[in-house]
N, C-alpha and C positions, 0 to 999 in steps of 0.2 A: 659240202657236196649237196647239190640239188638234184632232182629227178624231173626229167622232161617227158612228157607224154606224147607218144608217137602212135596214132591209133589206138590200139589195145594194150600196148606194151609201154614200159617206161625205161629210159636209159639215164643212168646216174652220171653226173659230170662233176668235177671239181671246179668251183667258181673261179679259182686262180688261173685255170686253163680255158675258161668259157671263150675268151676272145683269141685264143691261139690259132694261128694259121698254119703252124708247121707240124702239128700233131693231131690225130684223131684219137679219142679215147673214149672210154664208157664202162659202165657196170650195169648188168641187167638185174631185174628183180624177179619175184616168183610169179608176177601177175601177167596174165594176157595170153596164155598159151592153150595147149590142147591136152595136156596130160592130166590123168585122173590121180586121186589120192593114192599114196602119201607123196606123190610127185607133183601135185597141182601148184601151178598149171604150166608155167613156162620153164620146164625143166630142160636145161642146155646140156646136162651131164650125159656123155656117151658110155661111161662106165657104170651107170646106175642099172637098175633091174626094171627100169621104165620101158614101155614098149618103143622099139627102134623107130616105128613109123612116127610116133608121137614127138619123139626128140628131133627127129628129122624136119617135121613140120614146124616145131618151135624154133628151131635155128633159121630155117628159111623165113619165118615171119620176123625174127628178131634181126637177122642181118638185112633184110630189105628195109626195116625201120631205120636202122643206124647207117644205111647206104655202103655196106661192105659186102663183099661176096665170100663164099666159103672156100672158093679157089684162092683168095688171097692169104688165107689163115695159116698160121703156125699153130698146131696143136700138141704140146707136150703131154706125154703120159706120166702123170704126176705119181711119184712113189714116196712122197715125204723125205726126200733125201736132199742133197747139196749139190747135185749136178747142175752146171751152168753151161748151156750150149749157144754158140755163136751161130745164127741161122741166116741164110741168103735166099733160100727158096721156100715156098709154102709146103705144107705136108704135116705128117705125124712123126713126132721124136720120141723114142722110148726112153723110159728111165730118166726123166728130165723134170726138173722143178724151177727152173729159170731160163729165160730165153732172152738173148739180146741182138739187136740188129742196127745197121745203118742204111739199110736197103729201103728206099721210099717206096711207097705202095704195097709194103709187106704188113700184115697185120698179125701181131702177137696176141695170144690167148692164153688164159688159164681159167680152170673150173675151181669154184669156191662154195664152201658150204659151212665156214667157221674159220678156217685158216686165213691168215693174213695176205691179203694181196698188195704188193708193193710195186707201184710204178716209178720208173726211174727214167728221167729225162735229161739229155744233154743237148741244149739248144745251140751249142757252138759247134759241135761236131756232128749234129743232126743224127744221134744216136738214141736208141730207147732200149729199156730193158723192162721185163714183167716177171714178178718173183711170186711164187706159191710158197709162203713161209708158214708151216705149222711148228709145233714146238721142236720136233726132231731137226728139221731143217734150220731153224733158227739157232738151236744149240750148236750145229755145225758151221754156223757163220755164213748162211747162204746169201744174205743181204751184202755182207761186206764183201764176199767172194765175188759176186755179180758186179759190184762197183769196180773192184780191181780188174775184173775181166774186160769191162768197158774201157778202162784206162789202158790195158794192154793191147787190145784189138783196135780201138778206135782213136786212141789218144785222148779220151775223155779226162779232163781234170776234174776230180771229186768235187773241188769247191764251186764248179759250174753246174754241177748236177742238181736237179730238182727231185725231190722225193715225195711221193703221195701214198699215203696209207688208206686203203679202202675199207668197206664194211667187212666186219669180221667179228669173232666172239671177243667181248670187251672184258676188261678186269672185273666188272659187275657180275659176270656169269661164268667165268672160267675157272672152275674150281678143279683142282688137280690132286692126285695122290702124292704120297712121299716119293715114289720112284721118279715122277717127273719134276716135283719141286726140288729135288736135291741137285738137279742139273742147273739150276738157276740161283744167281746170287739173292740174298734177303731183300735187296732193294726192290726187286720185281714181284714180291710175294707180300700179300697181306693176309696171313693166315694161311689158308689152303688156297687162296685166290692168285691166279697169275696174270700179271699185266704184259702180254705180248706187244702191246701198242708201244709202251715205253721202251721195252727192249729192242723193238725194230728201230726206233728213233735213235737210240744210243749206238746201236750197231752201224747205223749209217753215219753218224757223227765220228765213229772211230776209224771210219773208212775216209773220212776228210770232207764230208758234206757239211755245210753251214747250217746251223740250227734254224736260221730264218728261212731256209729253202726246204724245210721238211713241213707237211701239211697233212692233217688227219681229217678223215670223214667223221669220226667220233660216232659211229653208228655201229651198235652191237646187233649182230645177226641173230642171236637167240632173244633178246629184248623184242626185236620188231619182227615177230614171227609171220605177221600178215604180208609183210613185204619181202622177207629174205627166207631162204632155206637155212635150217641149221641142223647139222649133223648131231650135236650134242643135245639139241632140244627135241629132237625126233627119235631119239635112241638109235641112230645110226641109219635110218631107213628114210631117205628124202632125196629131193633133187639137188641141182647145182646151178648157181649163177655162173655167169661169165664175165670176166674182166677182158677188156681188149685195149691195145695200144699200138699205134704205127705212126711213122713219119709220113706225111702227106707227100704225094708226088710233086715234083718240080718246085721244091722249096729251097731256098737258099740259106746258109748259115747265118746267124745273127751275131752281133758283137756282144761282149760281156756286159756292157752297160744296159742292154735291153732286158737283162734277166731279173725277175723279182728277187 
């Protein structure tokens, strides 16, 4: 993943999708906004204790920079669960941690401050999904469930789907207690440290995604505190980045031999 500067903000992009004409995607940083500490500065999280006006100004600035509008966006109200919703219109969706669509021009979003953002792209059926995967959602199989829902609703073949794992807390920094560790197999633990990146990869493969079509940003939100908000690193009081993903309007499906 690389970050492109646009005026005072930065937008993260996966290099594998840089030349893509059929999807728009990105990931914000904490730099370039209006919020004061501890939400400094580009806090895009509506559920935080930040000033509503600051969040509104931040969103306006970021959306203008990445050339999308708030009226295009889907905003799930995340609850660390495993609810997957198929969406066809913009708006707010309660109790939702994964959203999927095949509607061009619609922009899926999720808010992140350590949990794993998972981008799912089916370039054959022109369908996309965006998953907020914390440890609870991961244990409940939210990534696999989202892939299965794309198959059911859009006819997406799992082997056609590309998976991109965005910035989130890495195995270097995610220390967990016995209550959490006991929910995961030993292969995902190094002492008290949990590897949600590998768990996400394996969940996608179990759903039928090819290993060669899974990509990682390999960026830990806690390690890189000058770039990213980290719930763990800030003792629970911090802002949120935003991941976004959508099918561009007026795009046609591609053949399977065009998929990386």
